[in-house]
C-alpha positions in Angstrom: 0.1 -0.2 0.1 1.6 3.5 -0.9 1.3 6.7 1.1 -1.4 8.0 -1.1 -3.9 4.8 -0.6 -3.1 5.2 3.1 -4.4 9.1 3.1 -7.4 7.8 1.3 -8.1 5.3 3.7 -8.0 7.5 6.7 -9.9 10.1 5.1 -12.6 8.0 4.6 -12.4 6.6 8.0 -12.9 9.7 9.7 -15.7 10.5 7.1 -17.1 7.3 8.1 -16.3 7.8 11.6 -18.3 11.7 11.7 -21.2 10.0 9.9 -21.5 7.6 11.9 -21.9 10.1 14.8 -25.7 10.7 13.6 -26.8 7.2 14.3 -28.5 8.3 17.8 -30.2 11.2 16.2 -32.2 8.2 14.5 -33.7 7.4 18.0 -32.7 10.8 20.3 -35.9 11.8 22.3 -37.3 14.8 20.2 -37.0 17.0 23.5 -33.7 16.6 22.9 -33.6 17.5 19.0 -35.4 20.7 19.7 -33.3 21.5 22.9 -30.2 21.2 20.3 -32.2 23.4 17.4 -32.9 25.8 20.0 -28.9 26.0 21.3 -28.0 26.3 17.6 -30.6 29.1 17.4 -33.0 27.2 15.2 -36.8 26.1 15.6 -37.7 22.6 15.4 -41.1 22.4 14.9 -42.9 19.1 16.6 -44.5 17.6 13.6 -44.5 14.4 12.4 -42.8 15.6 8.8 -40.1 17.5 10.7 -39.7 14.5 12.8 -39.6 11.9 9.6 -36.9 14.2 7.7 -34.6 15.0 10.5 -34.6 10.7 11.8 -34.3 10.0 8.2 -31.3 12.6 7.0 -29.4 10.7 10.0 -29.9 7.1 9.2 -28.9 8.0 5.5 -25.7 9.6 7.1 -25.2 6.9 9.2 -25.5 4.7 6.1 -23.2 6.8 4.5 -20.5 7.1 7.2 -20.9 3.0 7.0 -20.2 2.8 3.4 -17.3 5.3 3.3 -15.6 2.7 6.3 -16.3 0.1 4.1 -15.1 1.6 1.0 -11.4 2.3 3.0 -11.2 -1.4 3.7 -9.9 -1.8 -0.3 -9.6 1.6 -2.1 -8.1 0.0 -4.6 -11.3 -2.2 -5.5 -13.9 1.0 -5.1 -11.9 3.5 -6.3 -14.4 3.4 -9.6 -17.2 3.8 -6.8 -15.2 6.6 -4.8 -14.6 7.9 -8.5 -18.4 7.9 -9.1 -19.1 10.1 -5.8 -17.3 13.0 -6.3 -19.5 14.6 -9.3 -22.0 13.4 -7.4 -21.0 15.4 -4.1 -20.3 18.0 -6.3 -24.2 18.4 -7.1 -25.0 17.7 -3.5 -23.1 20.6 -2.2 -24.4 23.1 -4.7 -27.6 21.8 -3.8 -27.3 22.1 0.1 -25.7 25.8 -0.3 -29.1 26.8 -2.8 -31.5 25.6 -0.3 -29.8 27.2 2.6 -29.7 30.3 0.8 -33.7 29.7 -0.4 -34.8 28.7 3.2 -33.2 30.7 4.4 -30.6 29.5 6.7 -29.0 31.8 9.4 -25.8 33.5 7.4 -23.3 31.5 9.9 -24.8 28.0 9.3 -24.9 28.5 5.3 -21.1 29.9 5.6 -20.3 26.9 7.9 -22.1 24.3 6.0 -20.9 25.3 2.4 -17.5 25.7 3.4 -17.1 22.1 5.3 -19.0 20.2 2.5 -17.0 22.3 -0.2 -13.4 21.4 1.2 -14.6 18.0 2.1 -15.5 17.5 -2.2 -12.1 19.1 -2.8 -10.3 16.4 -0.3 -12.1 13.6 -1.6 -11.6 14.6 -5.3 -7.5 15.2 -4.5 -7.0 12.4 -2.7 -8.9 9.9 -5.4 -6.9 11.6 -7.8 -3.9 10.7 -6.2 -4.2 7.3 -5.9 -5.6 7.1 -9.4 -2.2 8.5 -10.4 0.0 6.0 -8.4 
């Protein structure tokens, strides 16, 4: 295994762990979710659709975290899939930033989220290209 593969492996594992941190929110008490939202300066309405969406997005992040960890176990084998995820993630990033602006989310939220997802996507693209070139 070369250094480029090791860097990609650790990046994917860190990503996996971060995304897996969403797992508790799937079953977290609703009052806790509302308290966290209030702490962030947001309102989380007590509605079934909002409850469903917050929990299903948390479950989706959890599944993505497990998938990234799994792909980190054999980056050469999953390199075509990782290559495919880069443009998909770019579309996701643009969509999320557009939604943040359209809704509108607080400026600090939009700036923080936008910068972090764009930086993550750029890092993934760079690391995948480095493994591709090796």
